[in-house]
DOSELUM-774341 format. One record per residue (C-alpha): residue number from 1; x, y, z. Coordinates in Angstrom, 3 decimals. Example, Ala and Ser with C-alpha at 12.3 -4.5 7.8 and 13.67 -1.06 7.14 Angstrom:
2
lumse resi:1 | px:12.300 | py:-4.500 | pz:7.800 $
lumse resi:2 | px:13.670 | py:-1.060 | pz:7.140 $
***
This chain:
263
lumse resi:1 | px:110.665 | py:128.791 | pz:111.508 $
lumse resi:2 | px:107.674 | py:126.489 | pz:111.712 $
lumse resi:3 | px:106.213 | py:126.165 | pz:115.197 $
lumse resi:4 | px:106.903 | py:122.480 | pz:115.697 $
lumse resi:5 | px:107.205 | py:119.023 | pz:114.229 $
lumse resi:6 | px:103.996 | py:117.339 | pz:115.288 $
lumse resi:7 | px:104.323 | py:113.601 | pz:115.873 $
lumse resi:8 | px:101.441 | py:111.159 | pz:116.045 $
lumse resi:9 | px:103.377 | py:109.113 | pz:118.606 $
lumse resi:10 | px:102.614 | py:111.707 | pz:121.286 $
lumse resi:11 | px:98.942 | py:110.876 | pz:121.071 $
lumse resi:12 | px:99.140 | py:107.123 | pz:120.589 $
lumse resi:13 | px:98.888 | py:106.418 | pz:124.287 $
lumse resi:14 | px:95.753 | py:108.525 | pz:124.614 $
lumse resi:15 | px:94.179 | py:106.769 | pz:121.646 $
lumse resi:16 | px:94.930 | py:103.342 | pz:123.089 $
lumse resi:17 | px:93.141 | py:104.310 | pz:126.298 $
lumse resi:18 | px:89.850 | py:105.190 | pz:124.662 $
lumse resi:19 | px:87.478 | py:103.791 | pz:122.072 $
lumse resi:20 | px:86.433 | py:107.055 | pz:120.492 $
lumse resi:21 | px:88.441 | py:108.403 | pz:117.546 $
lumse resi:22 | px:90.976 | py:111.229 | pz:117.763 $
lumse resi:23 | px:91.119 | py:113.787 | pz:114.945 $
lumse resi:24 | px:94.112 | py:116.063 | pz:114.332 $
lumse resi:25 | px:92.757 | py:118.940 | pz:112.255 $
lumse resi:26 | px:94.332 | py:121.779 | pz:110.316 $
lumse resi:27 | px:97.869 | py:120.341 | pz:110.205 $
lumse resi:28 | px:100.260 | py:120.103 | pz:107.262 $
lumse resi:29 | px:100.473 | py:116.351 | pz:106.693 $
lumse resi:30 | px:103.530 | py:114.768 | pz:105.050 $
lumse resi:31 | px:102.675 | py:111.196 | pz:104.098 $
lumse resi:32 | px:104.978 | py:108.240 | pz:103.665 $
lumse resi:33 | px:104.289 | py:108.397 | pz:99.910 $
lumse resi:34 | px:105.754 | py:111.885 | pz:99.568 $
lumse resi:35 | px:102.425 | py:113.734 | pz:99.475 $
lumse resi:36 | px:101.949 | py:117.073 | pz:101.213 $
lumse resi:37 | px:98.427 | py:117.812 | pz:102.434 $
lumse resi:38 | px:97.739 | py:121.363 | pz:103.574 $
lumse resi:39 | px:95.026 | py:121.957 | pz:106.185 $
lumse resi:40 | px:94.714 | py:118.204 | pz:106.537 $
lumse resi:41 | px:92.850 | py:115.995 | pz:108.971 $
lumse resi:42 | px:94.090 | py:112.678 | pz:110.310 $
lumse resi:43 | px:91.769 | py:110.420 | pz:112.294 $
lumse resi:44 | px:92.946 | py:107.491 | pz:114.365 $
lumse resi:45 | px:91.425 | py:105.162 | pz:116.920 $
lumse resi:46 | px:93.132 | py:102.754 | pz:119.304 $
lumse resi:47 | px:96.528 | py:103.680 | pz:117.893 $
lumse resi:48 | px:95.557 | py:102.894 | pz:114.273 $
lumse resi:49 | px:94.972 | py:105.449 | pz:111.505 $
lumse resi:50 | px:91.466 | py:105.394 | pz:110.055 $
lumse resi:51 | px:91.655 | py:108.227 | pz:107.527 $
lumse resi:52 | px:93.911 | py:110.971 | pz:106.145 $
lumse resi:53 | px:92.768 | py:113.776 | pz:103.889 $
lumse resi:54 | px:92.344 | py:117.457 | pz:103.149 $
lumse resi:55 | px:89.846 | py:119.583 | pz:105.029 $
lumse resi:56 | px:89.321 | py:120.320 | pz:108.699 $
lumse resi:57 | px:86.115 | py:118.458 | pz:109.506 $
lumse resi:58 | px:86.387 | py:115.949 | pz:112.334 $
lumse resi:59 | px:84.010 | py:112.979 | pz:112.503 $
lumse resi:60 | px:81.126 | py:113.171 | pz:114.948 $
lumse resi:61 | px:82.107 | py:112.192 | pz:118.486 $
lumse resi:62 | px:85.839 | py:112.486 | pz:117.881 $
lumse resi:63 | px:88.249 | py:114.098 | pz:120.303 $
lumse resi:64 | px:89.933 | py:116.900 | pz:118.337 $
lumse resi:65 | px:93.462 | py:118.269 | pz:118.435 $
lumse resi:66 | px:94.264 | py:121.617 | pz:116.816 $
lumse resi:67 | px:97.134 | py:121.033 | pz:114.391 $
lumse resi:68 | px:97.141 | py:124.495 | pz:112.812 $
lumse resi:69 | px:100.690 | py:125.589 | pz:112.028 $
lumse resi:70 | px:102.120 | py:122.165 | pz:112.858 $
lumse resi:71 | px:103.502 | py:119.343 | pz:110.753 $
lumse resi:72 | px:102.279 | py:115.756 | pz:111.033 $
lumse resi:73 | px:104.587 | py:113.015 | pz:109.757 $
lumse resi:74 | px:104.862 | py:109.209 | pz:109.919 $
lumse resi:75 | px:106.901 | py:107.923 | pz:112.848 $
lumse resi:76 | px:110.633 | py:107.445 | pz:112.304 $
lumse resi:77 | px:112.158 | py:103.970 | pz:112.536 $
lumse resi:78 | px:115.694 | py:103.542 | pz:113.832 $
lumse resi:79 | px:117.107 | py:100.754 | pz:111.670 $
lumse resi:80 | px:119.820 | py:99.689 | pz:114.143 $
lumse resi:81 | px:119.992 | py:99.930 | pz:117.933 $
lumse resi:82 | px:120.459 | py:97.898 | pz:121.101 $
lumse resi:83 | px:117.429 | py:99.521 | pz:122.709 $
lumse resi:84 | px:116.132 | py:97.701 | pz:125.792 $
lumse resi:85 | px:119.008 | py:95.224 | pz:126.011 $
lumse resi:86 | px:119.786 | py:94.181 | pz:129.571 $
lumse resi:87 | px:123.328 | py:93.054 | pz:130.364 $
lumse resi:88 | px:125.907 | py:91.740 | pz:127.909 $
lumse resi:89 | px:124.692 | py:91.431 | pz:124.330 $
lumse resi:90 | px:127.543 | py:89.067 | pz:123.380 $
lumse resi:91 | px:127.497 | py:85.284 | pz:123.710 $
lumse resi:92 | px:130.724 | py:84.594 | pz:125.633 $
lumse resi:93 | px:130.498 | py:80.823 | pz:125.226 $
lumse resi:94 | px:129.987 | py:80.382 | pz:121.478 $
lumse resi:95 | px:131.591 | py:82.082 | pz:118.507 $
lumse resi:96 | px:128.532 | py:81.398 | pz:116.379 $
lumse resi:97 | px:125.076 | py:81.709 | pz:117.938 $
lumse resi:98 | px:122.644 | py:81.765 | pz:115.007 $
lumse resi:99 | px:119.755 | py:80.390 | pz:117.066 $
lumse resi:100 | px:120.007 | py:82.982 | pz:119.841 $
lumse resi:101 | px:117.065 | py:85.364 | pz:120.253 $
lumse resi:102 | px:117.670 | py:89.015 | pz:121.177 $
lumse resi:103 | px:114.289 | py:89.190 | pz:122.922 $
lumse resi:104 | px:115.668 | py:86.920 | pz:125.633 $
lumse resi:105 | px:117.737 | py:89.923 | pz:126.769 $
lumse resi:106 | px:115.174 | py:92.597 | pz:125.939 $
lumse resi:107 | px:113.231 | py:94.549 | pz:128.534 $
lumse resi:108 | px:110.586 | py:97.035 | pz:127.458 $
lumse resi:109 | px:111.383 | py:100.605 | pz:128.422 $
lumse resi:110 | px:109.514 | py:103.879 | pz:128.457 $
lumse resi:111 | px:111.198 | py:106.261 | pz:126.019 $
lumse resi:112 | px:109.279 | py:109.567 | pz:126.005 $
lumse resi:113 | px:112.271 | py:111.591 | pz:124.754 $
lumse resi:114 | px:112.664 | py:109.545 | pz:121.571 $
lumse resi:115 | px:108.909 | py:109.429 | pz:121.040 $
lumse resi:116 | px:108.792 | py:113.192 | pz:121.458 $
lumse resi:117 | px:111.333 | py:113.476 | pz:118.658 $
lumse resi:118 | px:109.330 | py:111.266 | pz:116.343 $
lumse resi:119 | px:111.026 | py:107.866 | pz:116.716 $
lumse resi:120 | px:108.298 | py:105.257 | pz:117.141 $
lumse resi:121 | px:110.037 | py:101.940 | pz:116.424 $
lumse resi:122 | px:113.498 | py:100.388 | pz:116.170 $
lumse resi:123 | px:115.312 | py:97.259 | pz:115.059 $
lumse resi:124 | px:117.005 | py:95.737 | pz:118.112 $
lumse resi:125 | px:120.284 | py:94.129 | pz:117.063 $
lumse resi:126 | px:121.680 | py:90.959 | pz:118.664 $
lumse resi:127 | px:124.998 | py:92.826 | pz:118.838 $
lumse resi:128 | px:128.375 | py:93.023 | pz:117.142 $
lumse resi:129 | px:130.302 | py:90.648 | pz:119.406 $
lumse resi:130 | px:129.626 | py:87.362 | pz:117.618 $
lumse resi:131 | px:130.333 | py:86.151 | pz:114.116 $
lumse resi:132 | px:126.712 | py:85.002 | pz:114.003 $
lumse resi:133 | px:124.809 | py:86.712 | pz:116.790 $
lumse resi:134 | px:121.282 | py:85.393 | pz:116.357 $
lumse resi:135 | px:117.902 | py:86.928 | pz:115.651 $
lumse resi:136 | px:117.191 | py:90.658 | pz:115.847 $
lumse resi:137 | px:113.707 | py:92.019 | pz:116.475 $
lumse resi:138 | px:111.588 | py:95.043 | pz:115.563 $
lumse resi:139 | px:109.895 | py:96.712 | pz:118.528 $
lumse resi:140 | px:107.874 | py:99.838 | pz:119.143 $
lumse resi:141 | px:109.348 | py:102.262 | pz:121.640 $
lumse resi:142 | px:106.305 | py:101.649 | pz:123.788 $
lumse resi:143 | px:107.717 | py:98.131 | pz:124.269 $
lumse resi:144 | px:105.346 | py:96.273 | pz:121.941 $
lumse resi:145 | px:107.024 | py:93.675 | pz:119.725 $
lumse resi:146 | px:106.309 | py:94.108 | pz:116.007 $
lumse resi:147 | px:108.403 | py:91.212 | pz:114.658 $
lumse resi:148 | px:110.189 | py:88.757 | pz:116.937 $
lumse resi:149 | px:112.662 | py:87.377 | pz:114.406 $
lumse resi:150 | px:113.159 | py:90.067 | pz:111.800 $
lumse resi:151 | px:116.739 | py:89.306 | pz:110.685 $
lumse resi:152 | px:119.806 | py:87.205 | pz:111.437 $
lumse resi:153 | px:122.709 | py:89.278 | pz:112.742 $
lumse resi:154 | px:126.333 | py:88.764 | pz:111.709 $
lumse resi:155 | px:129.470 | py:90.751 | pz:112.397 $
lumse resi:156 | px:132.685 | py:90.909 | pz:110.397 $
lumse resi:157 | px:134.141 | py:93.630 | pz:112.615 $
lumse resi:158 | px:136.928 | py:93.755 | pz:115.177 $
lumse resi:159 | px:134.676 | py:92.810 | pz:118.111 $
lumse resi:160 | px:133.621 | py:89.592 | pz:116.413 $
lumse resi:161 | px:137.234 | py:88.793 | pz:115.517 $
lumse resi:162 | px:138.233 | py:89.206 | pz:119.146 $
lumse resi:163 | px:135.377 | py:86.963 | pz:120.268 $
lumse resi:164 | px:136.229 | py:84.258 | pz:117.749 $
lumse resi:165 | px:139.896 | py:84.471 | pz:118.746 $
lumse resi:166 | px:138.962 | py:83.961 | pz:122.398 $
lumse resi:167 | px:137.400 | py:80.605 | pz:121.492 $
lumse resi:168 | px:140.600 | py:79.597 | pz:119.680 $
lumse resi:169 | px:138.734 | py:78.502 | pz:116.574 $
lumse resi:170 | px:140.141 | py:81.099 | pz:114.191 $
lumse resi:171 | px:142.686 | py:83.884 | pz:114.616 $
lumse resi:172 | px:142.422 | py:85.846 | pz:111.379 $
lumse resi:173 | px:139.646 | py:87.526 | pz:109.440 $
lumse resi:174 | px:140.175 | py:84.990 | pz:106.683 $
lumse resi:175 | px:139.791 | py:82.122 | pz:109.148 $
lumse resi:176 | px:136.748 | py:83.768 | pz:110.686 $
lumse resi:177 | px:134.987 | py:84.088 | pz:107.323 $
lumse resi:178 | px:136.002 | py:80.527 | pz:106.460 $
lumse resi:179 | px:134.238 | py:79.348 | pz:109.611 $
lumse resi:180 | px:131.145 | py:81.346 | pz:108.689 $
lumse resi:181 | px:131.121 | py:79.993 | pz:105.144 $
lumse resi:182 | px:131.456 | py:76.388 | pz:106.367 $
lumse resi:183 | px:128.458 | py:76.941 | pz:108.641 $
lumse resi:184 | px:126.353 | py:78.235 | pz:105.751 $
lumse resi:185 | px:127.399 | py:75.277 | pz:103.589 $
lumse resi:186 | px:126.325 | py:72.851 | pz:106.316 $
lumse resi:187 | px:122.972 | py:74.615 | pz:106.663 $
lumse resi:188 | px:122.460 | py:74.506 | pz:102.898 $
lumse resi:189 | px:123.216 | py:70.776 | pz:102.886 $
lumse resi:190 | px:120.884 | py:70.186 | pz:105.866 $
lumse resi:191 | px:123.703 | py:68.876 | pz:108.057 $
lumse resi:192 | px:123.512 | py:71.725 | pz:110.578 $
lumse resi:193 | px:120.934 | py:70.672 | pz:113.134 $
lumse resi:194 | px:119.096 | py:72.561 | pz:115.841 $
lumse resi:195 | px:118.041 | py:76.199 | pz:116.027 $
lumse resi:196 | px:121.198 | py:77.338 | pz:114.224 $
lumse resi:197 | px:120.326 | py:75.285 | pz:111.165 $
lumse resi:198 | px:116.781 | py:76.627 | pz:111.264 $
lumse resi:199 | px:117.807 | py:80.304 | pz:111.452 $
lumse resi:200 | px:120.397 | py:80.065 | pz:108.673 $
lumse resi:201 | px:117.905 | py:78.022 | pz:106.660 $
lumse resi:202 | px:115.469 | py:80.933 | pz:106.873 $
lumse resi:203 | px:118.189 | py:83.252 | pz:105.535 $
lumse resi:204 | px:118.979 | py:80.858 | pz:102.679 $
lumse resi:205 | px:115.264 | py:80.660 | pz:101.857 $
lumse resi:206 | px:115.153 | py:84.493 | pz:101.826 $
lumse resi:207 | px:112.527 | py:84.539 | pz:104.546 $
lumse resi:208 | px:114.633 | py:86.982 | pz:106.571 $
lumse resi:209 | px:117.682 | py:89.108 | pz:105.668 $
lumse resi:210 | px:121.242 | py:88.729 | pz:106.890 $
lumse resi:211 | px:122.309 | py:91.916 | pz:108.711 $
lumse resi:212 | px:126.113 | py:92.032 | pz:108.388 $
lumse resi:213 | px:128.065 | py:94.597 | pz:110.422 $
lumse resi:214 | px:130.965 | py:95.720 | pz:108.213 $
lumse resi:215 | px:133.576 | py:98.273 | pz:109.284 $
lumse resi:216 | px:136.219 | py:98.214 | pz:106.542 $
lumse resi:217 | px:136.249 | py:97.999 | pz:102.715 $
lumse resi:218 | px:137.520 | py:94.410 | pz:103.010 $
lumse resi:219 | px:134.604 | py:93.555 | pz:105.296 $
lumse resi:220 | px:132.181 | py:94.979 | pz:102.744 $
lumse resi:221 | px:133.695 | py:93.044 | pz:99.851 $
lumse resi:222 | px:133.702 | py:89.848 | pz:101.914 $
lumse resi:223 | px:130.038 | py:90.318 | pz:102.795 $
lumse resi:224 | px:129.151 | py:90.964 | pz:99.153 $
lumse resi:225 | px:130.948 | py:87.787 | pz:98.065 $
lumse resi:226 | px:129.204 | py:85.759 | pz:100.762 $
lumse resi:227 | px:125.828 | py:87.232 | pz:99.843 $
lumse resi:228 | px:126.358 | py:86.415 | pz:96.174 $
lumse resi:229 | px:127.608 | py:82.872 | pz:96.817 $
lumse resi:230 | px:124.643 | py:81.923 | pz:98.997 $
lumse resi:231 | px:122.102 | py:84.195 | pz:97.272 $
lumse resi:232 | px:120.767 | py:85.810 | pz:100.430 $
lumse resi:233 | px:119.045 | py:89.107 | pz:101.170 $
lumse resi:234 | px:122.022 | py:91.062 | pz:102.501 $
lumse resi:235 | px:121.927 | py:94.261 | pz:104.534 $
lumse resi:236 | px:125.226 | py:96.062 | pz:105.160 $
lumse resi:237 | px:125.270 | py:97.681 | pz:108.602 $
lumse resi:238 | px:127.685 | py:100.585 | pz:109.236 $
lumse resi:239 | px:129.455 | py:100.304 | pz:105.882 $
lumse resi:240 | px:132.529 | py:102.302 | pz:106.915 $
lumse resi:241 | px:134.830 | py:102.642 | pz:103.931 $
lumse resi:242 | px:131.998 | py:102.094 | pz:101.496 $
lumse resi:243 | px:133.222 | py:104.983 | pz:99.339 $
lumse resi:244 | px:136.382 | py:102.976 | pz:98.628 $
lumse resi:245 | px:134.337 | py:100.048 | pz:97.325 $
lumse resi:246 | px:132.737 | py:102.320 | pz:94.760 $
lumse resi:247 | px:130.173 | py:100.842 | pz:92.410 $
lumse resi:248 | px:130.398 | py:97.385 | pz:93.982 $
lumse resi:249 | px:127.629 | py:98.097 | pz:96.501 $
lumse resi:250 | px:124.925 | py:99.419 | pz:94.131 $
lumse resi:251 | px:125.876 | py:96.761 | pz:91.579 $
lumse resi:252 | px:125.144 | py:94.078 | pz:94.169 $
lumse resi:253 | px:121.722 | py:95.634 | pz:94.852 $
lumse resi:254 | px:121.976 | py:95.260 | pz:98.614 $
lumse resi:255 | px:120.464 | py:97.432 | pz:101.319 $
lumse resi:256 | px:122.540 | py:99.474 | pz:103.745 $
lumse resi:257 | px:122.195 | py:100.987 | pz:107.218 $
lumse resi:258 | px:124.630 | py:103.771 | pz:108.000 $
lumse resi:259 | px:125.703 | py:105.278 | pz:111.301 $
lumse resi:260 | px:125.009 | py:107.239 | pz:113.360 $
lumse resi:261 | px:121.723 | py:105.703 | pz:114.352 $
lumse resi:262 | px:119.013 | py:107.842 | pz:115.900 $
lumse resi:263 | px:119.093 | py:106.181 | pz:119.316 $
***
Protein backbone atom coordinates (compact mmCIF):
# COMPACT_ATOMS: atom_id res chain seq x y z
CA UNK A 1 0.00 0.00 0.00
CA UNK A 2 1.21 3.50 -0.75
CA UNK A 3 2.42 5.40 2.30
CA UNK A 4 -0.18 8.15 2.24
CA UNK A 5 -2.42 10.43 0.25
CA UNK A 6 -0.64 13.76 0.40
CA UNK A 7 -2.96 16.77 0.35
CA UNK A 8 -1.92 20.31 -0.44
CA UNK A 9 -4.54 21.59 2.01
CA UNK A 10 -2.33 20.55 4.94
CA UNK A 11 0.24 23.12 3.93
CA UNK A 12 -2.03 25.94 2.82
CA UNK A 13 -2.03 27.56 6.22
CA UNK A 14 1.76 27.59 6.36
CA UNK A 15 1.94 29.11 2.89
CA UNK A 16 -0.52 31.85 3.80
CA UNK A 17 1.67 32.81 6.76
CA UNK A 18 4.81 33.43 4.75
CA UNK A 19 5.87 35.18 1.57
CA UNK A 20 8.47 32.69 0.44
CA UNK A 21 7.41 29.80 -1.80
CA UNK A 22 6.89 26.22 -0.63
CA UNK A 23 8.05 23.37 -2.87
CA UNK A 24 6.80 19.78 -2.52
CA UNK A 25 9.42 17.65 -4.25
CA UNK A 26 9.60 14.03 -5.33
CA UNK A 27 5.86 13.30 -5.07
CA UNK A 28 3.60 11.49 -7.53
CA UNK A 29 1.31 14.28 -8.72
CA UNK A 30 -2.19 13.54 -10.05
CA UNK A 31 -3.51 16.66 -11.77
CA UNK A 32 -7.09 17.73 -12.31
CA UNK A 33 -6.62 17.03 -16.04
CA UNK A 34 -5.91 13.34 -15.48
CA UNK A 35 -2.13 13.58 -15.83
CA UNK A 36 0.21 11.56 -13.63
CA UNK A 37 3.61 13.12 -12.94
CA UNK A 38 6.21 10.89 -11.32
CA UNK A 39 8.92 12.49 -9.17
CA UNK A 40 7.11 15.79 -9.56
CA UNK A 41 7.55 19.17 -7.94
CA UNK A 42 4.74 21.54 -7.02
CA UNK A 43 5.51 25.09 -5.93
CA UNK A 44 3.01 27.36 -4.24
CA UNK A 45 3.10 30.69 -2.46
CA UNK A 46 0.46 32.34 -0.29
CA UNK A 47 -1.91 29.44 -0.88
CA UNK A 48 -1.72 29.69 -4.69
CA UNK A 49 0.05 27.24 -7.01
CA UNK A 50 2.86 28.78 -9.05
CA UNK A 51 4.15 25.75 -10.95
CA UNK A 52 3.73 21.98 -11.39
CA UNK A 53 6.13 19.75 -13.27
CA UNK A 54 8.49 16.80 -13.40
CA UNK A 55 11.84 16.87 -11.64
CA UNK A 56 12.87 17.46 -8.05
CA UNK A 57 14.53 20.87 -8.18
CA UNK A 58 13.05 23.46 -5.85
CA UNK A 59 13.38 27.17 -6.65
CA UNK A 60 16.00 29.15 -4.76
CA UNK A 61 14.82 30.31 -1.34
CA UNK A 62 11.85 27.94 -1.21
CA UNK A 63 10.87 25.96 1.86
CA UNK A 64 10.93 22.31 0.76
CA UNK A 65 8.77 19.36 1.73
CA UNK A 66 9.89 15.81 0.91
CA UNK A 67 7.06 14.17 -1.02
CA UNK A 68 8.90 10.96 -1.93
CA UNK A 69 6.52 8.00 -1.85
CA UNK A 70 3.48 10.23 -1.41
CA UNK A 71 0.66 11.27 -3.71
CA UNK A 72 -0.31 14.89 -4.31
CA UNK A 73 -3.81 15.58 -5.62
CA UNK A 74 -6.15 18.56 -6.11
CA UNK A 75 -8.41 19.26 -3.14
CA UNK A 76 -11.80 17.54 -3.09
CA UNK A 77 -14.98 19.61 -3.22
CA UNK A 78 -18.09 18.41 -1.41
CA UNK A 79 -20.92 19.39 -3.75
CA UNK A 80 -23.64 19.43 -1.07
CA UNK A 81 -23.46 20.09 2.67
CA UNK A 82 -24.82 22.28 5.45
CA UNK A 83 -21.33 22.96 6.76
CA UNK A 84 -21.11 25.89 9.18
CA UNK A 85 -24.86 26.44 9.46
CA UNK A 86 -25.91 27.76 12.85
CA UNK A 87 -29.44 27.00 14.05
CA UNK A 88 -32.43 26.09 11.90
CA UNK A 89 -31.77 26.09 8.16
CA UNK A 90 -35.50 26.27 7.33
CA UNK A 91 -37.55 29.44 6.96
CA UNK A 92 -40.51 28.78 9.27
CA UNK A 93 -42.44 31.85 8.15
CA UNK A 94 -42.45 31.55 4.36
CA UNK A 95 -42.98 28.58 2.08
CA UNK A 96 -40.93 30.22 -0.65
CA UNK A 97 -37.81 32.19 0.29
CA UNK A 98 -35.91 32.70 -2.96
CA UNK A 99 -34.17 35.85 -1.74
CA UNK A 100 -32.80 34.31 1.46
CA UNK A 101 -29.02 34.03 1.76
CA UNK A 102 -27.44 30.98 3.43
CA UNK A 103 -24.45 33.06 4.54
CA UNK A 104 -26.73 34.85 7.00
CA UNK A 105 -26.72 31.60 9.01
CA UNK A 106 -23.15 30.58 8.23
CA UNK A 107 -20.32 30.67 10.75
CA UNK A 108 -16.80 29.78 9.68
CA UNK A 109 -15.43 26.70 11.40
CA UNK A 110 -12.05 25.04 11.69
CA UNK A 111 -12.25 21.61 10.07
CA UNK A 112 -8.82 19.94 10.31
CA UNK A 113 -10.24 16.40 10.00
CA UNK A 114 -11.86 17.07 6.62
CA UNK A 115 -8.83 19.01 5.41
CA UNK A 116 -6.62 16.12 6.48
CA UNK A 117 -8.71 13.85 4.27
CA UNK A 118 -8.39 16.13 1.28
CA UNK A 119 -11.67 18.09 1.33
CA UNK A 120 -10.84 21.75 0.78
CA UNK A 121 -14.16 23.35 -0.20
CA UNK A 122 -17.91 22.71 -0.11
CA UNK A 123 -21.21 24.01 -1.43
CA UNK A 124 -23.31 25.11 1.55
CA UNK A 125 -26.97 24.42 0.84
CA UNK A 126 -29.81 26.66 2.06
CA UNK A 127 -31.52 23.43 3.16
CA UNK A 128 -34.30 21.06 2.15
CA UNK A 129 -37.11 22.54 4.26
CA UNK A 130 -38.46 25.11 1.82
CA UNK A 131 -39.89 24.85 -1.66
CA UNK A 132 -37.53 27.67 -2.62
CA UNK A 133 -34.86 27.98 0.04
CA UNK A 134 -32.69 30.81 -1.25
CA UNK A 135 -29.07 31.18 -2.26
CA UNK A 136 -26.40 28.57 -1.52
CA UNK A 137 -22.72 29.47 -1.29
CA UNK A 138 -19.32 27.91 -2.00
CA UNK A 139 -16.84 28.19 0.86
CA UNK A 140 -13.40 26.87 1.66
CA UNK A 141 -13.15 24.75 4.78
CA UNK A 142 -10.86 27.39 6.20
CA UNK A 143 -13.96 29.62 6.29
CA UNK A 144 -13.14 31.80 3.28
CA UNK A 145 -16.09 32.47 0.96
CA UNK A 146 -15.44 31.57 -2.68
CA UNK A 147 -18.85 32.47 -4.14
CA UNK A 148 -21.59 34.09 -2.06
CA UNK A 149 -24.53 33.27 -4.31
CA UNK A 150 -23.58 30.18 -6.26
CA UNK A 151 -27.03 28.63 -6.84
CA UNK A 152 -30.70 28.90 -5.94
CA UNK A 153 -31.89 26.00 -3.79
CA UNK A 154 -35.24 24.25 -4.23
CA UNK A 155 -36.70 21.15 -2.65
CA UNK A 156 -39.38 18.82 -3.98
CA UNK A 157 -38.97 16.40 -1.09
CA UNK A 158 -41.09 15.46 1.91
CA UNK A 159 -39.60 18.15 4.18
CA UNK A 160 -40.59 20.89 1.77
CA UNK A 161 -44.08 19.41 1.40
CA UNK A 162 -44.50 19.45 5.16
CA UNK A 163 -43.32 23.06 5.33
CA UNK A 164 -45.66 24.18 2.56
CA UNK A 165 -48.53 22.31 4.22
CA UNK A 166 -47.86 24.13 7.49
CA UNK A 167 -48.47 27.45 5.73
CA UNK A 168 -51.78 26.13 4.37
CA UNK A 169 -50.99 27.23 0.83
CA UNK A 170 -50.84 23.78 -0.75
CA UNK A 171 -51.38 20.28 0.62
CA UNK A 172 -50.23 18.03 -2.21
CA UNK A 173 -47.09 17.65 -4.28
CA UNK A 174 -49.07 18.74 -7.31
CA UNK A 175 -50.23 21.88 -5.51
CA UNK A 176 -46.71 22.54 -4.27
CA UNK A 177 -45.24 22.37 -7.78
CA UNK A 178 -48.10 24.51 -9.07
CA UNK A 179 -47.14 27.19 -6.55
CA UNK A 180 -43.50 26.97 -7.63
CA UNK A 181 -44.41 27.20 -11.31
CA UNK A 182 -46.63 30.25 -10.72
CA UNK A 183 -43.73 31.96 -8.95
CA UNK A 184 -41.40 31.30 -11.89
CA UNK A 185 -44.02 32.61 -14.33
CA UNK A 186 -44.34 35.82 -12.32
CA UNK A 187 -40.56 36.25 -12.27
CA UNK A 188 -40.39 35.67 -16.02
CA UNK A 189 -43.09 38.30 -16.57
CA UNK A 190 -41.33 40.75 -14.21
CA UNK A 191 -44.29 40.87 -11.82
CA UNK A 192 -42.42 39.28 -8.90
CA UNK A 193 -40.74 42.14 -7.08
CA UNK A 194 -38.04 42.25 -4.45
CA UNK A 195 -35.13 39.90 -3.80
CA UNK A 196 -37.20 36.86 -4.78
CA UNK A 197 -37.77 38.23 -8.26
CA UNK A 198 -34.08 39.04 -8.56
CA UNK A 199 -32.88 35.56 -7.53
CA UNK A 200 -35.30 33.69 -9.80
CA UNK A 201 -34.46 36.16 -12.56
CA UNK A 202 -30.81 35.14 -12.26
CA UNK A 203 -31.85 31.49 -12.65
CA UNK A 204 -33.98 32.30 -15.71
CA UNK A 205 -31.04 34.22 -17.20
CA UNK A 206 -28.82 31.16 -16.56
CA UNK A 207 -26.48 33.19 -14.39
CA UNK A 208 -26.77 30.60 -11.61
CA UNK A 209 -28.17 27.04 -11.56
CA UNK A 210 -31.27 25.77 -9.81
CA UNK A 211 -30.30 23.07 -7.28
CA UNK A 212 -33.40 20.89 -6.89
CA UNK A 213 -33.50 18.28 -4.12
CA UNK A 214 -35.39 15.28 -5.53
CA UNK A 215 -36.08 12.10 -3.57
CA UNK A 216 -38.45 10.07 -5.76
CA UNK A 217 -38.78 9.27 -9.50
CA UNK A 218 -41.81 11.59 -9.63
CA UNK A 219 -39.76 14.39 -8.10
CA UNK A 220 -37.08 13.88 -10.74
CA UNK A 221 -39.56 13.93 -13.62
CA UNK A 222 -41.24 17.03 -12.20
CA UNK A 223 -37.89 18.81 -11.91
CA UNK A 224 -36.97 17.85 -15.48
CA UNK A 225 -40.29 19.20 -16.78
CA UNK A 226 -39.83 22.44 -14.85
CA UNK A 227 -36.26 22.80 -16.08
CA UNK A 228 -37.33 22.27 -19.68
CA UNK A 229 -40.31 24.65 -19.47
CA UNK A 230 -38.27 27.53 -18.06
CA UNK A 231 -34.98 26.60 -19.78
CA UNK A 232 -32.82 26.78 -16.67
CA UNK A 233 -29.52 25.20 -15.66
CA UNK A 234 -30.84 22.37 -13.49
CA UNK A 235 -28.88 20.33 -10.97
CA UNK A 236 -30.59 17.28 -9.45
CA UNK A 237 -29.55 16.80 -5.82
CA UNK A 238 -29.91 13.32 -4.25
CA UNK A 239 -31.70 11.78 -7.23
CA UNK A 240 -33.09 8.79 -5.32
CA UNK A 241 -34.96 6.56 -7.74
CA UNK A 242 -33.04 7.89 -10.70
CA UNK A 243 -32.55 4.36 -12.04
CA UNK A 244 -36.32 4.15 -12.53
CA UNK A 245 -36.32 7.28 -14.68
CA UNK A 246 -33.86 5.64 -17.04
CA UNK A 247 -32.66 7.61 -20.04
CA UNK A 248 -34.70 10.69 -19.10
CA UNK A 249 -31.88 12.20 -17.03
CA UNK A 250 -29.02 11.97 -19.56
CA UNK A 251 -31.41 12.99 -22.34
CA UNK A 252 -32.16 16.20 -20.45
CA UNK A 253 -28.43 16.92 -20.12
CA UNK A 254 -28.66 18.02 -16.50
CA UNK A 255 -26.06 17.73 -13.77
CA UNK A 256 -26.53 15.58 -10.68
CA UNK A 257 -25.23 15.40 -7.11
CA UNK A 258 -25.67 12.05 -5.42
CA UNK A 259 -25.56 11.08 -1.76
CA UNK A 260 -23.79 10.37 0.46
CA UNK A 261 -21.87 13.60 0.56
CA UNK A 262 -18.35 13.68 1.96
CA UNK A 263 -19.17 15.83 4.98
